[in-house]
C-alpha positions as CSV (number, residue, x, y, z in Angstrom):
1,M,0.0,0.0,0.0
2,A,2.7,2.5,1.0
3,E,5.1,4.0,-1.3
4,H,8.6,2.6,-1.1
5,N,10.1,5.6,0.7
6,Y,8.0,4.9,3.8
7,D,9.2,2.4,6.4
8,Y,5.7,1.3,7.3
9,D,2.2,1.4,5.9
10,V,0.8,2.0,9.4
11,L,2.5,3.4,12.5
12,V,0.5,3.4,15.8
13,L,1.5,5.7,18.6
14,G,0.4,3.9,21.8
15,S,-0.2,0.3,22.6
16,G,-3.3,0.5,24.8
17,P,-6.5,-1.4,23.9
18,G,-7.1,1.0,21.0
19,G,-3.5,1.0,19.7
20,Y,-2.6,-2.7,19.8
21,V,-6.0,-3.7,18.4
22,A,-5.6,-1.2,15.5
23,A,-2.1,-2.6,14.9
24,I,-3.4,-6.2,14.8
25,R,-6.3,-5.4,12.5
26,A,-4.0,-3.4,10.1
27,A,-1.5,-6.3,10.0
28,Q,-4.3,-8.8,9.4
29,L,-5.2,-6.7,6.3
30,G,-1.7,-7.0,4.9
31,L,-0.3,-3.7,6.0
32,K,3.3,-3.4,7.2
33,T,2.7,-2.2,10.8
34,A,4.7,-0.9,13.8
35,I,3.6,0.3,17.2
36,V,5.4,2.9,19.4
37,E,5.1,2.5,23.2
38,R,6.9,4.6,25.8
39,E,5.8,2.4,28.8
40,N,4.3,-1.1,28.8
41,L,2.4,-3.0,26.1
42,G,-1.3,-2.9,26.8
43,G,-1.3,0.7,28.0
44,V,-3.1,2.0,31.1
45,C,-6.0,-0.4,30.8
46,L,-3.9,-3.6,31.0
47,N,-1.2,-2.4,33.3
48,W,-2.9,0.2,35.6
49,G,-6.6,0.1,35.0
50,C,-9.2,-2.3,33.8
51,I,-7.3,-5.6,34.2
52,P,-5.5,-5.3,37.6
53,K,-8.5,-3.4,39.0
54,K,-10.9,-6.3,38.1
55,S,-8.5,-8.6,39.8
56,L,-8.6,-6.5,43.0
57,L,-12.4,-6.2,42.8
58,H,-12.7,-10.0,42.5
59,N,-10.5,-10.3,45.6
60,A,-13.0,-7.9,47.4
61,E,-16.0,-10.0,46.2
62,V,-14.4,-13.2,47.6
63,L,-13.7,-11.4,50.9
64,E,-17.2,-10.1,51.1
65,T,-18.6,-13.6,50.5
66,L,-16.3,-14.9,53.3
67,L,-17.5,-12.1,55.6
68,E,-21.1,-13.1,54.9
69,A,-20.3,-16.9,55.0
70,E,-22.6,-17.5,57.9
71,D,-25.6,-16.9,55.6
72,F,-24.4,-19.9,53.6
73,G,-23.7,-22.1,56.6
74,F,-20.0,-21.5,57.1
75,T,-18.2,-20.1,60.1
76,F,-14.6,-19.0,60.6
77,E,-12.8,-18.7,63.9
78,N,-9.8,-16.8,62.6
79,L,-10.2,-15.4,59.1
80,Q,-6.8,-14.0,58.0
81,V,-6.9,-11.2,55.3
82,D,-3.7,-10.4,53.5
83,F,-4.0,-7.1,51.6
84,G,-0.6,-7.5,50.0
85,S,-1.6,-10.8,48.4
86,A,-4.4,-9.0,46.6
87,I,-2.0,-6.6,45.1
88,K,0.5,-9.3,44.2
89,R,-2.2,-11.4,42.5
90,S,-3.3,-8.4,40.4
91,L,0.3,-7.9,39.2
92,G,0.5,-11.6,38.2
93,V,-2.6,-11.1,36.1
94,V,-1.0,-8.0,34.5
95,S,2.2,-9.9,33.7
96,R,0.3,-12.7,31.9
97,Q,-1.7,-10.2,29.9
98,T,1.2,-8.1,28.8
99,K,3.0,-11.3,27.7
100,G,-0.1,-12.2,25.7
101,V,-0.1,-8.8,23.9
102,A,3.6,-9.2,23.1
103,F,2.9,-12.6,21.7
104,L,0.1,-11.1,19.5
105,M,2.6,-8.5,18.2
106,R,5.1,-11.3,17.2
107,K,2.3,-13.4,15.7
108,N,1.1,-10.6,13.5
109,K,4.7,-9.5,12.6
110,I,4.2,-6.0,14.1
111,D,7.4,-4.2,15.0
112,V,7.3,-2.8,18.6
113,L,9.4,0.4,18.9
114,E,10.1,1.2,22.5
115,G,10.3,4.9,23.3
116,Q,8.5,8.3,23.0
117,G,7.2,9.0,19.6
118,V,7.1,12.7,18.4
119,F,6.1,14.0,14.9
120,Q,8.8,15.6,12.9
121,D,6.5,16.1,10.0
122,P,3.1,14.6,8.9
123,H,4.8,11.3,7.9
124,T,7.8,11.1,10.2
125,I,8.1,10.0,13.8
126,E,11.2,10.4,15.9
127,V,11.4,7.7,18.6
128,T,13.6,8.5,21.6
129,P,14.3,6.4,24.7
130,A,11.8,6.7,27.5
131,E,12.2,6.4,31.2
132,I,11.1,2.8,31.4
133,N,13.8,1.7,29.0
134,P,16.5,4.3,28.6
135,D,18.7,1.9,26.7
136,A,16.3,1.5,23.8
137,P,17.7,2.7,20.5
138,A,16.7,6.1,19.1
139,R,15.4,6.0,15.6
140,T,13.4,8.0,13.0
141,V,10.7,6.2,11.1
142,S,8.2,7.1,8.4
143,A,4.8,5.8,7.7
144,A,2.1,6.3,5.0
145,N,-0.5,6.4,7.7
146,I,-0.3,7.1,11.4
147,I,-2.8,6.4,14.2
148,I,-2.5,8.5,17.4
149,A,-3.6,6.3,20.3
150,T,-1.8,7.9,23.2
151,G,-4.7,7.7,25.7
152,G,-5.1,9.9,28.8
153,R,-4.0,10.3,32.4
154,A,-5.6,11.2,35.7
155,R,-6.7,14.8,36.0
156,P,-5.5,16.5,39.2
157,L,-7.5,18.9,41.3
158,P,-6.3,22.5,40.5
159,G,-3.4,23.4,42.8
160,V,-3.2,19.8,44.2
161,E,-0.3,17.6,43.0
162,F,-0.3,13.8,43.2
163,D,2.5,12.7,45.5
164,G,1.7,9.0,45.7
165,E,1.8,9.1,49.5
166,R,-1.1,11.2,50.7
167,V,-2.7,12.4,47.4
168,L,-3.3,9.5,45.1
169,Q,-4.4,9.0,41.5
170,Y,-5.6,5.6,40.3
171,R,-2.1,4.4,39.5
172,H,-1.0,4.8,43.1
173,A,-4.2,3.3,44.4
174,M,-3.7,0.2,42.4
175,R,-0.4,-0.7,44.1
176,L,-0.3,0.5,47.7
177,A,1.9,-1.5,49.9
178,E,-0.6,-1.4,52.8
179,K,-4.3,-0.8,53.2
180,P,-4.9,2.8,54.4
181,E,-7.0,3.0,57.6
182,S,-9.1,5.7,56.1
183,L,-9.5,7.1,52.6
184,I,-11.4,10.0,50.9
185,V,-12.4,9.4,47.3
186,I,-13.1,12.6,45.3
187,G,-15.3,11.7,42.4
188,A,-18.1,9.2,42.4
189,G,-17.7,7.9,38.8
190,A,-16.8,4.4,37.9
191,I,-13.1,4.6,39.0
192,G,-13.9,6.2,42.3
193,M,-16.7,3.8,43.2
194,E,-14.8,0.7,42.1
195,L,-11.7,1.5,44.1
196,G,-13.8,2.8,46.9
197,Y,-15.6,-0.6,47.1
198,F,-12.4,-2.5,47.0
199,Y,-10.8,-0.6,49.9
200,S,-14.0,-0.4,52.0
201,T,-14.4,-4.2,51.7
202,Y,-10.8,-4.6,53.0
203,G,-11.7,-2.5,56.0
204,T,-10.7,1.0,55.0
205,K,-13.0,3.7,56.5
206,L,-14.3,5.4,53.3
207,T,-15.7,8.8,52.4
208,V,-16.9,9.5,48.8
209,V,-17.1,13.2,47.7
210,E,-19.1,14.1,44.6
211,L,-19.9,17.5,43.1
212,L,-23.1,16.4,41.5
213,D,-26.2,15.4,43.4
214,R,-25.7,11.6,43.3
215,V,-23.1,8.9,42.9
216,L,-22.6,7.5,39.4
217,P,-24.2,10.8,38.1
218,N,-24.1,9.6,34.5
219,E,-26.3,6.6,35.2
220,D,-30.0,6.3,35.5
221,P,-31.1,8.0,38.8
222,E,-32.7,4.7,40.1
223,V,-29.4,2.9,39.4
224,S,-27.5,5.6,41.4
225,S,-29.9,5.2,44.2
226,E,-29.5,1.5,44.4
227,V,-25.7,1.7,44.5
228,A,-25.8,4.5,47.1
229,K,-28.1,2.3,49.3
230,A,-25.6,-0.6,49.1
231,F,-22.6,1.6,49.9
232,K,-24.4,3.2,52.9
233,A,-25.2,-0.3,54.1
234,K,-21.4,-1.0,54.2
235,G,-20.9,2.1,56.4
236,I,-19.5,4.3,53.6
237,N,-20.0,8.0,54.0
238,L,-21.4,9.5,50.8
239,L,-21.1,13.3,50.4
240,T,-22.9,14.4,47.2
241,G,-23.7,17.8,45.9
242,V,-20.5,19.2,47.4
243,R,-17.6,21.0,45.8
244,T,-14.0,20.2,46.9
245,E,-12.6,23.5,48.1
246,A,-9.2,22.5,49.5
247,V,-7.0,19.6,50.2
248,E,-4.5,20.1,53.0
249,V,-1.7,17.5,53.5
250,S,0.1,16.9,56.8
251,D,2.4,14.3,58.2
252,S,-0.5,12.5,59.7
253,G,-2.9,12.6,56.7
254,V,-5.2,14.8,54.6
255,T,-8.0,17.2,55.3
256,V,-10.5,17.9,52.6
257,T,-12.7,20.9,52.8
258,V,-16.0,20.8,50.9
259,R,-18.7,23.3,50.2
260,N,-22.4,22.2,50.1
261,M,-23.9,23.4,46.8
262,Q,-27.3,23.9,48.3
263,D,-26.8,25.9,51.4
264,D,-23.2,27.1,50.7
265,S,-22.0,25.7,54.1
266,T,-18.5,24.3,54.4
267,S,-17.2,21.2,56.3
268,S,-14.1,19.2,56.5
269,V,-13.3,15.5,56.3
270,E,-10.0,13.9,57.5
271,A,-8.4,10.7,56.4
272,A,-5.0,9.0,55.9
273,K,-5.1,9.5,52.2
274,V,-7.2,11.0,49.4
275,L,-7.8,9.5,46.0
276,V,-8.6,12.0,43.2
277,A,-10.8,10.3,40.5
278,I,-12.5,13.2,38.7
279,N,-11.6,12.8,35.0
280,I,-8.8,12.4,32.6
281,V,-6.4,14.7,30.6
282,P,-5.5,13.6,27.0
283,N,-1.9,12.7,26.4
284,T,-1.5,14.9,23.4
285,E,1.1,17.5,24.4
286,N,4.7,17.0,23.4
287,L,3.7,14.8,20.5
288,G,4.7,17.3,17.9
289,L,1.1,17.6,16.6
290,E,1.8,21.1,15.4
291,A,4.5,19.7,13.1
292,A,2.0,17.3,11.7
293,G,-0.7,19.9,11.3
294,V,-3.2,17.9,13.5
295,Q,-5.9,19.9,15.1
296,T,-7.1,19.5,18.7
297,D,-9.9,21.2,20.6
298,E,-9.4,23.7,23.4
299,R,-9.0,20.8,25.9
300,G,-6.3,19.1,23.9
301,Y,-8.4,16.3,22.5
302,V,-7.7,15.3,18.9
303,K,-10.6,16.0,16.5
304,V,-11.7,13.0,14.4
305,D,-14.6,12.1,12.1
306,A,-16.7,8.9,12.1
307,V,-13.8,6.8,10.7
308,M,-11.3,8.3,13.1
309,R,-9.6,10.5,10.5
310,T,-8.1,13.8,11.7
311,N,-8.0,17.0,9.6
312,V,-4.8,15.5,8.1
313,P,-6.1,12.8,5.7
314,H,-3.5,10.1,6.5
315,I,-3.4,10.7,10.2
316,Y,-6.0,9.0,12.5
317,S,-6.7,9.1,16.2
318,I,-8.6,6.7,18.5
319,G,-9.4,6.2,22.2
320,D,-9.2,8.5,25.2
321,C,-7.1,11.1,23.4
322,T,-10.1,11.9,21.2
323,G,-12.4,12.8,24.1
324,K,-15.2,10.7,22.6
325,M,-15.7,8.1,25.3
326,P,-12.8,7.0,27.6
327,L,-13.5,3.3,27.7
328,A,-11.2,0.5,26.6
329,H,-13.7,-1.3,24.5
330,V,-14.7,1.9,22.7
331,A,-11.0,2.5,21.9
332,S,-10.7,-1.0,20.5
333,A,-13.8,-0.5,18.3
334,M,-12.4,2.8,17.1
335,G,-9.0,1.1,16.3
336,I,-10.7,-1.5,14.1
337,T,-12.6,1.2,12.2
338,A,-9.4,3.2,11.7
339,A,-7.4,0.2,10.4
340,E,-10.1,-0.9,8.0
341,T,-10.5,2.6,6.7
342,I,-6.7,2.8,6.0
343,A,-6.9,-0.5,4.3
344,D,-9.8,0.6,2.2
345,V,-12.1,-2.3,3.2
346,E,-15.6,-2.3,4.4
347,T,-15.9,-1.0,7.9
348,L,-18.4,0.3,10.4
349,P,-18.1,4.1,11.0
350,I,-18.9,5.4,14.5
351,P,-20.7,8.8,14.2
352,D,-21.1,10.8,17.3
353,E,-24.7,9.7,18.0
354,K,-23.5,6.0,18.2
355,Y,-21.3,6.6,21.3
356,K,-24.2,6.9,23.6
357,F,-25.1,3.2,22.8
358,M,-21.6,2.0,23.7
359,P,-21.7,-0.3,26.8
360,R,-20.9,1.4,30.1
361,C,-19.9,-0.7,33.1
362,T,-19.0,-0.1,36.8
363,Y,-17.6,-3.1,38.6
364,C,-18.3,-2.3,42.2
365,K,-20.9,-4.3,44.1
366,P,-23.6,-4.2,43.1
367,E,-22.4,-4.1,39.5
368,V,-23.8,-1.5,37.1
369,A,-24.2,-1.8,33.3
370,S,-25.9,0.5,30.9
371,M,-26.2,1.7,27.3
372,G,-28.2,4.3,25.5
373,M,-30.5,7.0,27.0
374,T,-32.1,7.1,30.4
375,E,-35.9,7.5,30.6
376,A,-35.6,11.2,31.2
377,Q,-33.1,11.7,28.4
378,A,-35.3,9.8,25.9
379,K,-38.3,12.0,26.9
380,E,-36.2,15.1,26.5
381,A,-35.2,13.9,23.0
382,G,-38.9,13.9,22.1
383,Y,-39.6,10.2,22.3
384,E,-42.8,8.7,23.7
385,V,-41.4,5.8,25.7
386,N,-42.5,2.5,27.2
387,V,-40.4,1.4,30.2
388,G,-40.0,-2.1,31.6
389,K,-38.4,-2.7,34.9
390,F,-38.0,-6.0,36.7
391,P,-36.1,-6.7,40.0
392,F,-33.7,-9.5,40.6
393,L,-35.4,-10.5,43.9
394,P,-38.1,-12.8,42.4
395,N,-35.5,-14.5,40.2
396,G,-34.7,-18.1,41.3
397,K,-31.0,-17.9,40.3
398,A,-30.6,-14.6,42.1
399,Q,-32.2,-16.0,45.3
400,A,-29.9,-19.0,45.1
401,L,-26.9,-16.6,45.0
402,G,-28.2,-14.7,48.0
403,V,-29.0,-11.5,45.9
404,K,-31.7,-9.4,47.4
405,S,-31.5,-6.2,45.3
406,G,-31.0,-4.8,41.8
407,F,-33.1,-4.6,38.6
408,V,-33.1,-4.5,34.9
409,K,-34.7,-1.5,33.2
410,I,-35.4,-1.2,29.5
411,V,-36.4,2.1,27.8
412,A,-38.1,1.6,24.4
413,D,-39.7,3.8,21.8
414,A,-43.5,3.4,22.2
415,K,-44.1,3.8,18.4
416,Y,-41.6,1.3,16.9
417,G,-40.4,-0.7,19.8
418,E,-36.8,0.4,19.3
419,I,-34.6,0.0,22.4
420,L,-33.4,3.5,23.4
421,G,-31.6,2.5,26.6
422,A,-30.9,-0.2,29.1
423,H,-30.0,0.3,32.8
424,M,-29.0,-2.6,35.0
425,V,-27.8,-2.9,38.6
426,G,-27.2,-6.2,40.3
427,P,-25.2,-9.5,40.0
428,D,-23.1,-10.0,36.9
429,V,-25.0,-7.3,34.9
430,T,-21.8,-6.4,33.1
431,E,-22.0,-9.9,31.6
432,L,-25.8,-9.6,30.8
433,L,-25.6,-6.3,29.0
434,P,-24.4,-7.6,25.6
435,E,-27.8,-9.2,24.9
436,L,-29.4,-5.8,25.0
437,S,-26.5,-4.1,23.2
438,L,-26.9,-6.6,20.4
439,A,-30.7,-6.2,20.4
440,Q,-30.3,-2.4,20.0
441,F,-27.7,-2.8,17.3
442,M,-29.8,-5.3,15.3
443,E,-33.1,-3.4,16.0
444,I,-34.6,-6.3,17.9
445,T,-37.5,-5.1,20.0
446,P,-38.4,-5.9,23.6
447,A,-41.4,-7.9,22.3
448,E,-39.0,-10.2,20.4
449,I,-36.6,-10.5,23.5
450,A,-39.6,-11.4,25.6
451,R,-40.5,-14.3,23.3
452,T,-36.9,-15.5,23.1
453,V,-36.6,-18.5,25.4
454,H,-34.1,-17.9,28.1
455,A,-32.7,-20.8,30.1
456,H,-34.0,-21.4,33.6
457,P,-32.8,-20.8,36.2
458,T,-30.5,-17.9,35.0
459,L,-30.0,-14.3,35.8
460,S,-30.8,-13.5,32.1
461,E,-34.4,-14.3,32.8
462,V,-34.6,-10.9,34.4
463,I,-33.9,-9.3,31.0
464,M,-36.7,-11.4,29.5
465,E,-39.0,-10.3,32.3
466,A,-38.1,-6.6,31.9
467,A,-38.8,-7.0,28.1
468,H,-42.2,-8.5,29.0
469,A,-42.7,-5.5,31.3
470,V,-42.1,-3.1,28.4
471,E,-45.1,-4.8,26.7
472,G,-47.1,-4.5,29.9
473,H,-47.2,-8.1,31.0
474,P,-44.3,-9.3,33.2
475,I,-44.9,-12.9,34.2
476,H,-43.4,-13.3,37.7
477,M,-44.5,-10.0,39.2
């Protein structure tokens, strides 16, 4: 595909779940491909985020089961809990996964160039040694097409620096040597709630601070309420509708001052450490984007169209650095679209309106999974809606698992039956969501889901019942 004066057909900057998937797809399509990585193959998701965090969360789930073992007829006289072993196990999972990505690079004959990549011009990247491997060779490479997949990093509070001791970001929180006695989490999105659940289960006294009026503020309000109820039952202090005014660090801990957004009063919370989990910043500075002529918005995110093309026709961008939706699976989908567009084969563009139907998952307990619009958002968009909601409590499998809360909620267009949104909270809902994602993608209606036979006893029957409820006739309620 490339002219002979280019070293590669495709060069990918960044090896996260967007970058390495894009590289594999490009190689599958016969393109000579390389990937530039300044840290570890797999990026933040594999090394610091999704994968090790799910390992820690599973540890917490096992511990919670043990702590509730008496309900199942088990008793312990001296249960020993080793926090360090949880961290060690998560690092083992990371090691196996990174080796797996390295194998895929070799299998697909993708060159891995270690170092920091910087544009010299629209087709040329200078790769210089990075901190993780200062002995890596410096080189300059050219490519017919380049994919920017440099991801993002934790956004700090203004005037508050991460120090890894008292003021933490998610990277620090994933690898603490000891469990903190107390922790304040600023930000009640997925990262804050997941890590908060983990530490609380291990015995850390937890306070969650959120600017908006509820935890998981991007989720359906009923979902947020269900999670808040579960967190409060664990003794977690939830402060919502408050703005973080100051973070003061001392030798003994941190003091966070918050302002109530309703009555303008202020109060303070003290803890051993504070975890800031408020958003991300794109990794787009110091890439030489100006030399390439690539445009970013005022926040630094790279502007792309529905096939991930930037304003420079042969340069593409995917994942968190585009500001579209900072989720690993979204980055992977974007990567496949970019690679297929470069190879000039049939692909699936992702216009802006499609991102709202991407699956969204929070892996605390209870789990949360959703896609599409909430009931309120659908009505605001002008739809007349039918809503079906069914709880997990009557479900036989849920009862066998000891589950007493949670539900599945389906929002559908009353006129055509199109699924506009799905909102789930409860056991394993992150594994149940794909049925509804596929239904929305294939324009399958709740009526058709309701008449699809679901195995019994399974948690998936709750989806079937919610679909029946959309039609006005749930069976087991």
